C-alpha positions as CSV (number, residue, x, y, z in Angstrom):
1,M,0.0,0.0,0.0
2,R,2.8,2.5,0.8
3,I,4.4,1.8,-2.5
4,L,1.1,2.2,-4.3
5,L,0.4,5.5,-2.5
6,G,3.8,6.8,-3.4
7,L,3.3,6.0,-7.1
8,L,-0.1,7.7,-7.1
9,W,1.4,10.7,-5.5
10,C,4.2,10.8,-8.1
11,L,1.7,10.5,-11.0
12,A,-0.4,13.2,-9.6
13,L,2.6,15.6,-9.4
14,W,4.3,14.3,-12.6
15,S,6.0,17.6,-13.1
16,G,7.6,17.4,-9.7
17,C,8.7,13.7,-9.9
18,H,10.0,13.9,-13.5
19,G,10.0,17.4,-14.9
20,Y,12.1,19.3,-12.5
21,Y,15.4,17.5,-13.5
22,Q,14.9,18.9,-17.0
23,Y,14.5,22.4,-15.6
24,Q,17.5,22.0,-13.2
25,T,19.8,21.6,-16.2
26,A,18.2,24.6,-17.9
27,I,19.6,27.1,-15.3
28,P,23.2,27.5,-14.0
29,N,24.0,25.4,-10.9
30,G,20.4,24.1,-10.9
31,Q,21.4,20.9,-9.2
32,Q,23.0,22.5,-6.1
33,V,20.6,25.3,-5.0
34,P,20.6,25.1,-1.2
35,H,17.6,25.3,1.1
36,P,17.9,28.5,3.1
37,C,17.1,27.1,6.5
38,K,17.8,23.4,6.3
39,P,21.6,22.9,6.4
40,N,22.9,20.5,3.8
41,F,19.6,20.2,2.0
42,I,19.3,20.9,-1.8
43,W,16.2,22.6,-3.2
44,H,15.7,20.5,-6.2
45,G,12.4,22.0,-7.6
46,V,14.1,25.5,-7.8
47,G,11.0,27.1,-9.4
48,H,8.5,25.6,-6.9
49,Q,7.4,26.3,-3.3
50,N,7.8,22.6,-2.7
51,P,11.6,21.8,-2.5
52,G,10.9,18.5,-4.1
53,G,9.2,20.1,-7.2
54,G,5.6,20.3,-8.3
55,G,2.7,22.4,-7.2
56,E,2.6,26.2,-6.8
57,R,5.5,28.2,-8.3
58,N,7.7,30.5,-6.2
59,P,8.7,34.0,-7.5
60,F,11.6,32.7,-9.6
61,G,9.5,29.9,-11.0
62,Q,6.8,32.4,-12.1
63,D,9.4,34.4,-14.0
64,F,11.0,31.3,-15.4
65,A,7.7,30.1,-16.8
66,R,6.7,33.5,-18.1
67,L,10.0,33.8,-20.0
68,G,9.7,30.4,-21.8
69,H,11.3,28.0,-19.3
70,K,14.8,28.9,-20.4
71,W,17.8,30.9,-19.1
72,S,18.1,34.2,-20.9
73,A,19.7,37.6,-20.2
74,E,16.4,39.0,-19.2
75,L,15.7,36.2,-16.6
76,C,19.3,36.4,-15.4
77,Q,19.1,40.2,-14.8
78,L,15.8,40.0,-12.8
79,D,15.7,40.0,-9.0
80,S,12.8,37.5,-8.7
81,D,12.9,37.3,-4.9
82,G,13.5,41.0,-4.3
83,D,16.5,40.7,-2.1
84,G,18.8,43.0,-4.1
85,L,20.7,40.3,-6.0
86,T,20.0,39.3,-9.6
87,N,19.0,35.8,-10.4
88,G,22.4,35.5,-12.2
89,Q,24.3,36.6,-9.1
90,E,22.5,34.1,-7.0
91,L,23.0,31.2,-9.4
92,G,26.7,31.8,-10.2
93,D,26.2,33.6,-13.6
94,P,26.7,37.3,-12.6
95,Q,27.6,38.4,-16.1
96,C,24.6,36.5,-17.7
97,V,26.8,34.6,-20.2
98,W,26.0,31.0,-19.2
99,T,24.6,28.6,-21.8
100,T,23.0,25.1,-21.3
101,G,25.7,22.5,-20.7
102,A,28.5,24.9,-19.9
103,L,30.2,25.2,-16.6
104,P,28.9,28.3,-14.7
105,Q,31.3,31.1,-13.9
106,R,30.9,30.3,-10.2
107,T,29.9,27.0,-8.6
108,D,30.1,27.9,-4.9
109,N,28.2,30.3,-2.6
110,I,25.0,29.6,-4.6
111,T,21.8,31.1,-3.1
112,H,18.1,30.5,-4.0
113,P,16.8,33.0,-6.6
114,G,13.2,32.5,-5.4
115,V,13.8,32.9,-1.6
116,C,14.7,36.3,-0.1
117,D,18.1,36.5,1.6
118,P,19.5,37.0,4.2
119,W,17.2,34.4,5.7
120,G,15.5,35.6,8.9
121,S,16.1,39.3,8.2
122,P,13.3,41.8,8.8
123,Q,13.1,42.7,5.1
124,C,12.8,39.1,4.0
125,G,10.4,37.9,6.7
126,V,7.2,38.8,4.9
127,R,8.4,37.6,1.5
128,N,9.4,34.1,2.9
129,T,6.2,33.2,4.9
130,W,5.6,30.3,2.4
131,V,9.0,28.7,3.2
132,T,9.0,25.9,5.8
133,C,12.0,24.7,7.8
134,D,10.2,21.5,9.1
135,T,12.1,18.3,8.4
136,G,9.1,16.0,8.9
137,E,7.8,13.9,11.8
138,F,8.5,10.3,12.5
139,A,5.5,8.0,12.0
140,C,5.7,4.4,13.2
141,D,2.6,2.8,14.8
142,A,4.5,-0.1,16.3
143,I,6.4,2.1,18.8
144,N,3.1,3.0,20.5
145,A,2.5,-0.6,21.6
146,T,2.5,-1.1,25.4
147,D,5.3,-3.7,25.3
148,V,7.7,-1.4,23.4
149,R,10.6,0.2,25.3
150,N,13.1,2.7,24.2
151,V,16.6,3.9,25.0
152,T,18.4,6.9,23.6
153,I,22.1,6.7,22.7
154,R,23.9,10.0,22.2
155,F,27.4,11.3,21.9
156,P,28.6,13.5,24.8
157,R,29.1,17.1,23.7
158,T,32.0,16.7,21.2
159,K,34.0,19.2,19.3
160,V,33.5,18.9,15.5
161,P,36.9,18.8,13.7
162,P,37.5,21.7,11.3
163,A,37.6,19.3,8.4
164,E,35.3,18.8,5.4
165,T,34.6,15.1,6.3
166,S,35.0,13.3,9.7
167,Y,33.9,9.9,10.8
168,V,33.5,9.6,14.6
169,C,32.5,6.6,16.7
170,F,31.3,5.8,20.2
171,V,30.5,2.4,21.6
172,F,27.4,1.7,23.7
173,D,25.9,-1.2,25.7
174,L,22.4,-2.3,24.7
175,P,19.9,-3.8,27.1
176,H,20.8,-7.5,27.5
177,D,18.9,-8.9,30.4
178,Q,16.7,-10.9,28.0
179,P,16.1,-11.4,24.3
180,Y,14.7,-8.4,22.4
181,H,13.9,-7.3,18.9
182,L,15.0,-3.8,17.8
183,I,12.1,-2.6,15.7
184,A,12.6,1.2,15.0
185,N,14.9,4.1,15.5
186,K,14.4,7.9,15.5
187,A,17.0,10.6,15.1
188,V,17.9,13.1,17.8
189,I,19.8,15.9,15.9
190,D,21.7,18.4,18.0
191,N,23.7,20.2,15.3
192,P,22.1,20.0,11.9
193,N,24.9,22.1,10.3
194,V,27.3,19.1,10.3
195,M,25.2,16.0,10.4
196,H,25.5,13.9,7.2
197,H,24.5,10.5,8.4
198,M,24.5,8.1,11.4
199,A,24.8,4.3,11.4
200,I,24.3,1.8,14.2
201,L,26.9,-0.9,13.8
202,A,26.5,-4.1,15.7
203,C,29.7,-5.2,17.5
204,E,31.1,-8.5,18.7
205,D,30.8,-9.0,22.4
206,D,34.4,-8.5,23.3
207,V,34.6,-5.0,21.7
208,E,35.7,-2.6,24.4
209,L,33.7,0.5,25.5
210,L,35.3,3.8,24.6
211,N,35.9,6.6,27.1
212,E,35.2,9.2,24.5
213,P,34.3,9.4,20.8
214,V,37.1,8.6,18.5
215,L,37.9,9.2,14.8
216,C,37.1,6.0,12.9
217,D,37.1,5.6,9.1
218,N,36.4,1.9,9.4
219,M,34.7,0.4,12.5
220,G,35.3,-3.0,10.9
221,N,38.8,-2.7,12.4
222,L,37.0,-2.6,15.8
223,K,34.9,-5.7,14.9
224,C,31.8,-3.6,14.5
225,G,30.3,-4.1,11.0
226,N,26.7,-5.2,10.7
227,I,24.4,-2.2,10.1
228,I,21.3,-2.5,12.2
229,G,20.1,1.1,11.8
230,I,20.8,4.1,9.8
231,W,19.8,7.7,9.6
232,T,20.7,10.0,6.7
233,L,19.9,13.6,5.8
234,G,16.1,14.0,5.2
235,M,15.0,10.9,7.2
236,A,13.0,11.1,10.4
237,G,13.7,7.5,11.4
238,E,13.3,3.8,10.5
239,C,10.3,1.5,11.2
240,L,10.7,-2.2,10.5
241,N,8.1,-4.5,8.9
242,P,6.1,-6.3,11.7
243,L,7.4,-9.7,10.4
244,A,11.0,-9.1,11.8
245,G,13.3,-7.2,14.1
246,F,17.0,-7.1,14.8
247,R,17.9,-9.5,17.6
248,I,19.6,-7.7,20.6
249,G,20.2,-8.7,24.2
250,Q,20.4,-12.4,25.0
251,G,21.2,-14.4,21.9
252,G,21.8,-11.2,19.9
253,Y,23.9,-8.1,19.8
254,K,24.8,-6.6,23.2
255,R,27.0,-3.8,22.1
256,V,26.9,-1.3,19.2
257,A,29.0,1.5,17.8
258,L,27.2,4.7,16.8
259,Q,29.1,6.2,13.9
260,F,28.7,9.8,12.8
261,H,29.6,11.3,9.5
262,W,30.1,15.0,10.0
263,T,30.4,17.5,7.1
264,N,32.1,20.7,7.9
265,K,32.6,22.2,4.4
266,H,33.9,25.6,5.6
267,H,36.1,24.1,8.4
268,V,34.3,25.9,11.2
269,D,36.4,25.6,14.4
270,S,33.7,26.4,16.9
271,W,31.0,23.7,16.4
272,Y,30.0,20.9,18.8
273,D,27.5,18.1,18.4
274,S,25.8,15.7,20.7
275,S,23.3,14.0,18.3
276,G,22.1,10.4,18.6
277,L,19.3,8.0,18.1
278,T,16.4,6.7,20.1
279,L,16.1,3.0,19.8
280,Y,12.7,1.2,20.1
281,Y,12.8,-2.5,21.2
282,T,10.4,-5.1,22.5
283,P,10.7,-8.4,24.5
284,K,7.7,-9.6,22.4
285,L,9.8,-11.3,19.7
286,R,8.6,-11.1,16.1
287,P,8.5,-14.2,13.8
288,N,11.9,-13.5,12.2
289,D,15.4,-12.0,12.9
290,A,16.2,-9.3,10.5
291,G,19.5,-8.6,8.7
292,T,21.0,-6.1,6.3
293,F,23.4,-6.3,3.4
294,L,24.8,-3.8,0.9
295,I,25.0,-4.0,-2.9
296,G,26.5,-1.6,-5.3
297,Q,29.7,-0.4,-7.0
298,N,33.0,0.5,-5.4
299,S,34.7,2.1,-8.4
300,L,33.3,5.4,-9.5
301,H,34.9,8.0,-11.9
302,I,32.4,10.7,-13.0
303,P,33.9,13.2,-15.4
304,P,33.0,16.9,-15.0
305,A,30.2,18.6,-16.9
306,V,28.4,15.4,-17.8
307,K,24.6,15.6,-18.0
308,S,24.0,11.9,-17.4
309,M,26.2,8.9,-16.6
310,T,24.9,5.5,-15.5
311,I,27.0,3.1,-13.3
312,N,25.9,-0.3,-12.2
313,G,27.0,-2.7,-9.4
314,S,25.6,-6.2,-9.0
315,C,25.2,-8.9,-6.4
316,S,25.6,-11.5,-9.1
317,S,23.7,-14.7,-9.5
318,S,26.9,-16.7,-8.7
319,C,27.4,-14.7,-5.5
320,T,23.8,-15.3,-4.2
321,Q,24.0,-19.0,-5.3
322,K,27.3,-19.4,-3.4
323,Y,26.5,-17.5,-0.2
324,M,22.7,-17.5,0.4
325,H,21.4,-20.2,2.7
326,G,17.8,-20.5,1.6
327,D,15.3,-17.9,0.5
328,A,15.4,-14.3,1.7
329,H,12.6,-11.8,2.0
330,I,13.4,-8.1,1.3
331,M,11.4,-5.8,3.6
332,A,13.0,-2.4,2.7
333,I,15.6,-0.8,0.4
334,L,17.4,2.5,0.7
335,N,19.2,3.8,-2.4
336,H,22.3,5.8,-1.5
337,M,24.3,8.3,-3.6
338,H,25.5,11.7,-2.8
339,Y,24.8,15.1,-4.4
340,L,25.5,14.1,-8.0
341,G,22.9,11.3,-7.9
342,I,19.8,11.9,-10.0
343,S,18.2,8.5,-10.2
344,G,18.6,5.1,-8.7
345,N,17.0,1.6,-8.6
346,V,17.6,-1.9,-7.6
347,E,16.7,-4.4,-10.3
348,H,15.6,-7.9,-9.3
349,I,16.9,-10.3,-12.0
350,R,16.1,-14.0,-12.4
351,G,17.3,-16.2,-15.2
352,G,18.9,-13.2,-16.9
353,H,15.6,-11.2,-17.0
354,V,14.5,-8.3,-14.9
355,I,11.4,-9.4,-13.0
356,A,11.0,-6.2,-10.9
357,D,12.3,-2.7,-10.3
358,L,12.4,-2.7,-6.5
359,S,13.5,0.8,-5.5
360,P,12.9,3.2,-8.4
361,D,13.9,6.7,-7.4
362,H,13.3,8.8,-10.5
363,P,14.4,11.4,-9.5
364,Y,16.7,10.6,-6.7
365,S,17.3,13.2,-4.0
366,Y,20.2,12.8,-1.6
367,D,18.7,15.0,1.1
368,S,15.1,13.7,0.7
369,P,15.7,9.9,0.7
370,H,12.9,7.5,0.1
371,V,13.0,4.2,1.9
372,H,11.1,1.6,-0.2
373,Y,9.1,-0.5,2.2
374,F,7.3,-3.7,1.1
375,D,4.2,-4.7,3.0
376,N,4.5,-8.0,1.2
377,P,8.3,-8.7,1.4
378,V,10.0,-9.6,-1.9
379,L,11.2,-13.2,-2.3
380,V,14.8,-13.6,-3.4
381,K,16.2,-17.0,-4.2
382,P,19.7,-18.3,-4.4
383,G,20.9,-17.7,-8.0
384,D,18.9,-14.4,-8.3
385,E,20.8,-11.2,-9.2
386,L,20.3,-7.8,-7.5
387,K,21.7,-4.9,-9.6
388,M,22.1,-1.4,-8.2
389,V,21.7,1.1,-11.1
390,C,22.9,4.7,-10.3
391,E,22.6,7.7,-12.6
392,F,24.7,10.8,-12.0
393,S,24.9,14.3,-13.4
394,S,28.0,16.5,-12.9
395,L,27.1,19.7,-14.8
396,S,28.1,21.9,-12.0
397,K,31.5,20.2,-11.4
398,D,34.8,21.2,-13.0
399,T,36.8,18.2,-11.7
400,T,36.3,14.4,-11.9
401,T,34.3,13.0,-8.9
402,V,35.5,9.6,-7.6
403,D,34.1,7.1,-5.1
404,G,34.9,7.7,-1.5
405,D,33.6,8.3,2.0
406,G,33.7,12.1,1.8
407,S,30.5,14.1,1.5
408,Y,31.6,15.4,-2.0
409,N,32.8,12.1,-3.2
410,E,30.2,9.8,-4.6
411,M,28.6,6.4,-3.8
412,C,26.4,3.9,-5.5
413,Y,24.8,1.6,-3.0
414,G,21.6,-0.1,-2.0
415,L,21.0,-1.0,1.6
416,I,18.7,-4.0,1.8
417,T,16.9,-5.0,5.0
418,F,15.7,-8.7,4.9
419,Y,14.7,-11.7,6.8
420,P,15.6,-14.3,8.0
421,A,19.1,-13.1,9.0
422,T,20.4,-16.7,8.6
423,S,19.8,-16.6,4.8
424,M,22.8,-14.3,4.3
425,Q,24.5,-14.8,7.6
426,K,28.0,-15.0,6.2
427,I,27.9,-12.0,3.9
428,R,27.4,-8.3,5.0
429,S,27.9,-6.9,1.5
430,C,27.7,-8.1,-2.1
431,I,29.3,-5.4,-4.2
432,Q,31.5,-5.1,-7.2
433,Y,34.8,-3.3,-8.0
434,Q,34.4,-2.5,-11.7
435,D,33.3,-5.9,-13.1
436,Q,34.8,-8.0,-10.3
437,D,32.5,-9.7,-7.8
438,L,34.0,-9.0,-4.4
439,C,32.1,-12.0,-2.9
440,E,34.6,-14.2,-4.7
441,L,37.4,-12.8,-2.5
442,R,35.9,-14.7,0.4
443,D,36.6,-18.1,-1.1
444,P,38.7,-17.6,-4.2
445,A,38.7,-20.2,-6.9
446,P,42.0,-21.4,-8.5
447,N,43.7,-18.6,-10.5
448,F,41.7,-16.0,-8.7
449,C,43.1,-13.3,-6.5
450,D,43.3,-14.4,-2.8
451,Y,42.9,-10.8,-1.6
452,F,42.9,-11.5,2.1
453,K,46.2,-13.4,2.0
454,L,47.8,-10.6,0.1
455,W,46.4,-8.1,2.7
456,N,48.0,-10.2,5.5
457,A,51.7,-9.3,5.6
458,T,52.4,-12.1,8.0
459,Y,51.1,-14.9,5.7
460,P,54.2,-16.8,4.7
461,A,53.8,-16.6,0.9
462,T,52.9,-12.9,1.1
463,A,55.8,-12.1,3.4
464,A,58.3,-13.9,1.1
465,M,57.0,-12.0,-1.9
466,F,57.2,-8.6,-0.1
467,E,60.8,-9.4,0.9
468,D,61.9,-10.5,-2.5
469,V,60.3,-7.5,-4.4
470,M,61.7,-5.0,-1.9
471,A,65.2,-6.6,-2.1
472,H,65.3,-6.0,-5.8
473,C,63.1,-2.9,-6.3
474,L,63.0,0.5,-4.7
475,P,59.9,2.7,-4.1
476,Y,62.0,5.7,-5.3
477,G,64.6,6.6,-7.9
478,P,65.2,4.7,-11.2
479,C,63.9,1.1,-11.9
480,H,66.8,-1.3,-11.1
481,S,67.7,-3.6,-13.9
482,E,66.9,-6.7,-11.9
483,C,63.4,-5.5,-10.8
484,P,61.3,-6.2,-13.9
485,A,62.2,-9.9,-13.8
486,V,61.1,-10.2,-10.1
487,I,57.9,-8.4,-10.8
488,A,57.2,-10.6,-13.8
489,K,57.8,-13.7,-11.8
490,Y,55.2,-12.8,-9.2
491,R,52.7,-11.5,-11.7
492,E,52.8,-14.9,-13.3
493,I,51.9,-16.7,-10.1
494,N,49.8,-14.2,-8.2
495,P,46.7,-12.9,-10.0
496,C,46.3,-10.1,-7.4
497,L,49.1,-8.2,-9.1
498,N,47.2,-7.9,-12.4
499,G,44.2,-6.1,-13.8
500,T,41.2,-5.1,-11.7
501,S,42.6,-6.8,-8.6
502,W,45.7,-4.7,-8.8
503,D,43.7,-1.5,-9.2
504,M,41.5,-2.4,-6.2
505,L,44.6,-3.2,-4.1
506,K,46.1,0.2,-4.8
507,R,42.8,1.9,-4.0
508,D,42.4,0.1,-0.7
509,V,46.0,0.5,0.4
510,M,45.9,4.3,-0.2
511,R,42.7,4.6,1.8
512,N,43.9,2.5,4.7
513,S,47.4,3.9,5.0
514,R,49.2,0.6,4.9
515,E,52.9,1.7,4.7
516,D,54.3,-1.7,3.9
517,L,51.9,-2.2,1.1
518,M,52.3,1.3,-0.1
519,K,56.1,0.8,-0.5
520,F,55.5,-2.6,-2.3
521,I,53.0,-1.0,-4.8
522,V,55.2,2.1,-5.5
523,A,58.2,-0.1,-6.1
524,I,56.3,-2.1,-8.7
525,E,54.7,1.0,-10.3
526,T,58.1,2.7,-10.6
527,C,59.3,0.0,-13.0
528,D,55.9,-0.2,-14.8
529,N,56.0,3.5,-15.5
530,A,59.6,3.2,-16.7
531,A,58.7,0.5,-19.1
532,V,55.8,2.5,-20.6
533,I,58.0,5.5,-21.0
534,D,60.7,3.4,-22.9
535,Q,58.0,2.0,-25.2
536,L,56.5,5.5,-25.8
537,K,60.0,6.7,-26.8
538,Q,60.4,3.9,-29.2
539,A,57.0,4.4,-30.8
540,T,57.4,8.2,-31.1
541,S,60.9,7.8,-32.4
542,A,59.7,5.7,-35.3
543,L,57.0,8.3,-36.0
544,A,59.5,11.1,-36.0
545,T,61.9,9.3,-38.5
546,P,61.6,11.2,-41.9
547,T,60.5,8.9,-44.8
548,Q,59.7,9.5,-48.4
549,N,56.1,8.5,-47.9
550,C,55.5,10.9,-45.0
551,T,55.0,13.8,-47.5
552,Q,52.3,12.0,-49.5
553,P,48.7,13.0,-48.8
554,A,46.6,10.8,-46.6
555,A,43.8,10.9,-49.1
556,V,43.5,11.3,-52.9
557,H,40.3,12.9,-54.3
558,G,38.6,12.1,-51.0
559,Q,39.5,8.4,-51.0
560,H,41.5,7.4,-47.9
561,L,44.6,5.3,-48.5
562,A,44.1,1.6,-47.6
563,P,46.3,0.3,-44.7
564,A,48.3,-1.8,-47.2
565,Q,49.3,1.4,-49.0
566,Q,50.7,3.1,-45.8
567,Q,54.4,2.7,-45.0
568,P,54.6,-0.4,-42.8
569,A,56.9,1.2,-40.2
570,V,54.6,4.2,-39.8
571,Q,51.6,1.9,-39.6
572,E,53.2,-0.3,-36.9
573,S,54.2,2.8,-35.0
574,L,50.7,4.3,-35.1
575,S,49.3,1.1,-33.8
576,S,51.8,1.0,-31.0
577,L,51.3,4.6,-30.2
578,G,47.5,4.1,-29.9
579,A,48.0,1.4,-27.3
580,F,50.6,3.4,-25.4
581,M,48.4,6.5,-25.4
582,Q,45.8,4.4,-23.5
583,L,48.5,3.3,-21.0
584,A,49.7,6.9,-20.6
585,Q,46.2,8.0,-20.0
586,Q,45.8,5.5,-17.2
587,L,49.0,6.6,-15.6
588,G,48.2,10.3,-16.0
589,S,51.1,10.7,-18.4
590,R,49.7,12.7,-21.3
591,P,52.0,15.8,-20.6
592,L,54.9,13.4,-20.3
593,L,54.0,11.9,-23.7
594,Q,53.9,15.4,-25.3
595,N,57.4,16.1,-23.9
596,I,58.7,12.8,-25.3
597,I,57.3,13.6,-28.8
598,F,58.7,17.1,-28.7
599,N,62.2,15.9,-27.6
600,N,62.3,13.1,-30.2
601,N,61.2,15.5,-33.0
602,H,64.0,17.9,-32.0
603,G,66.7,15.4,-31.7
604,N,66.9,15.3,-27.9
């Protein structure tokens, strides 16, 4: 019923659910207009009084519609909200020169052209009476039952670091005098200026309590990893399906870590926070124990100024066949991207065919998340595939956006809540890195990267390889003559040093600050880069060699010369150069390539 009502609402406000994205791209910085009184919220329906789009237009929307639903010098020079700034000044196009698809002159300090600023000032008070700062009330009938108890876990008053992104954790005991089911949670927000999201991570029993909150990029290192609750910007709380709850207390989780993600974009040094969550639990156990797992993609590279880019990440049929223990029933799905996300969906695939779109967010809004609840849980069988499909738009970005934990990095995940917990007891996530199923790392097949052995520097084979490589290769200076042979030997016997596995290792090492592995990687990369440079020199040298055929035209009367008619040496060099250009691009070596060509052509 909740899904049906949501669809009916979306159909009734079709312009809000579908049309506003088209108009966002028709104005400069249309995808990052902030809400004036909700920190970290984006006003997606810029021309409407409803931040989500649809319904009555605000002053800017009235002018936008009157002038043909397009950006023009006339619209740019207007002051729609009467606050003394033109629409162009507010949207980052002060000179009114922006055109659709171009990067605006300014992409920061954007303000709303339909809401009078400064917010709360006497001159704007009357103009802004239609703007609401309410974030919504939490509605969950189950928490009103007489058997339901609650406990609130909050950080002590803690100083927020003056950094753009910080992850901070604190460990709490849960009630454990008898078995309980955790059935709901509600956010208690102290400082909305910094709060990005909170997660409740279930811990193993021997995890120690902390005396104070600590910085923590990865609570998995503290043996806290299973997500049993989450709050993110725009959510009021979570309310589980009556068929299941998370088992806590006796026979369940007795200790949890509360993890905060703080965003402090302007590095304010005077902020504190003591937010938290109220947990609702009951001794009246439900029919099933609940669990969660994550699907999606761990490798994202989104170029700047792109209107639309789709990235997928699957929990493949081979992964579900291998690691599911019986049927699972999905109760809820939360799509998760950051500010560049514009649409998302989890596809349910069986036998190679999509049988359902489970979590369609068209459009997706990071700060107005939609938890897709299923009154009738969705049956997933071993061998089914669950694919997370994410669409991004980077029209207001002038640099490439990559995956990462930072607020202004990107993500492509679906958090799935299911029962029974035992159906996926051995797997907390089922994600991909590029096209590689990370579930395979748990029990690698022959000739497949044994990632965890490589990550363990004390494993005998790993320790021997590290020692051998570092004895013949250096992480600085030139590539020693004996180093390439050593690298080749281990690449022949260890698939972790090749292809996608090697890329993933470099990513994880850099993010986890493993000094030993960093040195190992840099030592190998030093010789890899040297080999590419030598090959580039050879290829460009062949191209630079004067020949009698080089002066001949490439085409005669519009007819291109066939490959057989081209000089063989030049043809071979062109082929090699194309391959090396790709390598150079991967290594970020285009400027180096240009220097090599210049030097070869000038006899250096």
